[in-house]
DRENPA-248550 format. One record per residue (C-alpha): x, y, z. Coordinates in steps of 0.2 Angstrom, whole numbers. Layout:
# DRENPA-248550
      X      Y      Z
      X      Y      Z
...
This chain:
# DRENPA-248550
      X      Y      Z
   -138   -268    429
   -148   -273    441
   -161   -288    439
   -180   -285    439
   -180   -298    455
   -167   -288    463
   -171   -279    480
   -173   -259    483
   -169   -250    499
   -184   -239    503
   -186   -225    516
   -202   -215    519
   -210   -203    533
   -225   -192    534
   -230   -181    549
   -249   -187    548
   -262   -189    563
   -264   -206    565
   -278   -216    576
   -280   -234    581
   -262   -236    580
   -264   -255    586
   -275   -259    572
   -263   -250    560
   -247   -260    567
   -255   -278    565
   -260   -273    548
   -243   -266    543
   -235   -283    550
   -245   -294    542
   -245   -286    525
   -225   -284    526
   -222   -302    533
   -233   -310    519
   -220   -301    507
   -206   -303    514
   -201   -286    518
   -188   -284    531
   -184   -268    541
   -191   -255    553
   -207   -245    554
   -210   -234    568
   -229   -227    570
   -237   -213    583
   -251   -203    584
   -239   -189    575
   -235   -201    559
   -226   -214    551
   -206   -216    547
   -200   -232    539
   -185   -240    532
   -187   -257    522
   -180   -270    511
   -190   -280    499
   -191   -286    481
   -190   -273    467
   -205   -278    458
   -215   -276    475
   -213   -257    475
   -229   -250    467
   -240   -264    478
   -231   -258    493
   -233   -239    491
   -252   -241    485
   -254   -252    503
   -245   -239    514
   -255   -225    505
   -271   -234    507
   -268   -239    524
   -264   -221    530
   -274   -211    518
   -258   -200    513
   -246   -200    499
   -228   -204    501
   -212   -200    494
   -201   -215    492
   -183   -214    494
   -175   -229    483
   -157   -237    479
   -155   -254    472
   -147   -268    480
   -143   -286    477
   -150   -293    495
   -160   -288    510
   -150   -276    521
   -161   -278    536
   -160   -295    547
   -180   -295    550
   -196   -285    551
   -200   -273    567
   -216   -263    568
   -216   -252    583
   -227   -240    592
   -219   -224    599
   -222   -209    606
   -213   -200    593
   -208   -206    575
   -191   -198    578
   -186   -195    595
   -182   -176    600
   -193   -175    617
   -202   -160    612
   -219   -165    612
   -228   -148    608
   -220   -147    591
   -231   -149    574
   -220   -152    559
   -235   -155    549
   -241   -136    550
   -225   -127    555
   -208   -132    547
   -194   -124    539
   -192   -120    519
   -189   -136    510
   -174   -134    498
   -173   -144    482
   -157   -154    479
   -153   -144    464
   -155   -126    473
   -146   -132    489
   -128   -128    483
   -133   -111    479
   -141   -109    496
   -126   -115    505
   -115   -104    495
   -123    -89    501
   -115    -77    514
   -122    -77    530
   -128    -94    530
   -124   -109    545
   -124   -125    537
   -130   -138    550
   -128   -155    551
   -141   -163    563
   -135   -180    564
   -125   -189    577
   -106   -187    579
   -102   -206    572
   -114   -202    557
   -106   -184    553
    -87   -190    558
    -86   -201    540
    -95   -187    529
   -103   -171    529
   -105   -155    515
    -91   -144    515
    -91   -130    528
   -105   -139    539
   -106   -136    557
   -107   -152    565
   -118   -153    582
   -107   -168    588
   -123   -176    598
   -123   -193    602
   -143   -193    601
   -154   -181    592
   -162   -177    608
   -147   -167    613
   -151   -156    597
   -162   -143    608
   -149   -140    621
   -135   -138    607
   -147   -125    599
   -148   -115    615
   -129   -115    620
   -126   -108    601
   -140    -97    600
   -131    -81    601
   -122    -87    583
   -136    -95    576
   -148    -80    576
   -139    -70    567
   -139    -80    553
   -149    -90    538
   -150   -109    547
   -147   -122    532
   -150   -140    537
   -147   -157    533
   -148   -176    538
   -149   -192    530
   -167   -193    524
   -176   -177    529
   -185   -181    545
   -173   -177    558
   -171   -159    549
   -192   -156    548
   -193   -158    566
   -177   -149    569
   -183   -135    559
   -201   -135    568
   -191   -134    585
   -180   -118    579
   -197   -110    572
   -205   -113    589
   -190   -104    597
   -190    -87    587
   -179    -93    573
   -184    -84    556
   -173    -92    541
   -174   -110    542
   -171   -120    527
   -171   -140    526
   -163   -150    512
   -177   -159    504
   -175   -179    505
   -160   -176    514
   -142   -182    508
   -149   -198    500
   -160   -188    489
   -146   -175    484
   -133   -187    479
   -146   -197    468
   -151   -180    461
   -135   -170    458
   -124   -184    457
   -112   -172    468
   -107   -164    453
   -102   -148    463
    -93   -158    475
   -101   -151    491
   -103   -168    499
    -86   -174    507
    -84   -194    512
    -97   -206    514
   -115   -205    521
   -118   -216    537
   -135   -229    534
   -145   -237    547
   -143   -255    541
   -131   -269    537
   -123   -258    521
   -116   -245    536
   -110   -232    524
   -115   -227    506
   -103   -218    493
   -108   -202    484
   -115   -214    469
   -125   -224    483
   -116   -240    481
   -111   -248    497
    -96   -239    505
    -80   -244    512
    -83   -244    531
    -90   -258    544
    -98   -256    560
    -92   -259    578
   -108   -267    587
   -103   -262    604
   -103   -243    599
   -111   -242    582
    -97   -233    575
    -92   -233    557
    -74   -241    557
    -61   -245    543
    -53   -260    538
    -36   -253    546
    -46   -250    563
    -53   -268    563
    -33   -274    564
    -30   -263    580
    -27   -273    595
    -42   -265    603
    -53   -271    590
    -63   -287    595
    -79   -292    585
    -95   -286    594
    -86   -280    609
    -75   -265    605
    -64   -255    593
    -52   -241    595
    -66   -228    596
    -72   -237    611
    -62   -248    619
    -57   -235    634
    -74   -229    636
    -84   -245    641
    -79   -254    658
    -75   -273    660
    -91   -278    665
    -99   -269    649
    -87   -280    637
    -92   -295    647
   -108   -291    643
   -104   -288    624
    -94   -304    623
   -108   -314    629
   -121   -306    618
   -108   -310    603
   -107   -327    608
   -125   -331    606
   -125   -321    590
   -111   -333    583
   -121   -347    591
   -138   -343    583
   -128   -340    564
   -121   -358    566
   -139   -365    570
   -144   -353    555
   -156   -342    564
   -156   -324    569
   -150   -318    587
   -162   -306    594
   -147   -294    598
   -138   -296    582
């Protein structure tokens, strides 16, 4: 049972034209700072994208504030938790709220067909359907949908090139895409439609919404879901998973990997030890030293 004064982890986004970004940024920061909310909100001329943790009883007030400030409705994806899962509050103005590098797209106007979680299993069971995991390689490595094609990209900006390199196979099939919360698929589907693809579908609300609604009843989801906060991963019941994180390469790692001779907190792990130079490791070591000093003094280091 979660106490009424427990915390929630809330993610939301909306592709909507926004103006006066500096004013909105200032208003958001002041409100969320006063309400002891932590996390990151990105705003741009194309919309808003946020992940926050705050006290559970603040949910309605926060939703009302966001909808009034942005003059639009929001669909919150919420999980209960016992504490904050973010270290601090960050509000940033960006060129894109999810960076793809394709500035001519308009997801608000032209995007793929949204598929409700309860209909998703039916779609991916159909013949001639390609299931695409649009997330980064270190995310899909620890969990994905059964029979999904992994793009194995290091960054979402690599997705357009991956599509171009695989277009001969992709154009023959229906495309069913998914990501953590839905925003990457919304922009990815807009990209595909803009490049001549016709049958493009996306999982509404992403993996988290799917697991919350379906409880993974048909066991189509395998493994854990990577999240960009201190929980690192979520099990199918949306409780904190079994993974930790290497703060050098950001990969999810196991307890066994943390016992490896290649693991040094904040410096390296078995997945990245041979990929970084000695100079890079020295920089990571200095950063980790500053993180530990900051913790000892009871403050949060900016690079932690």
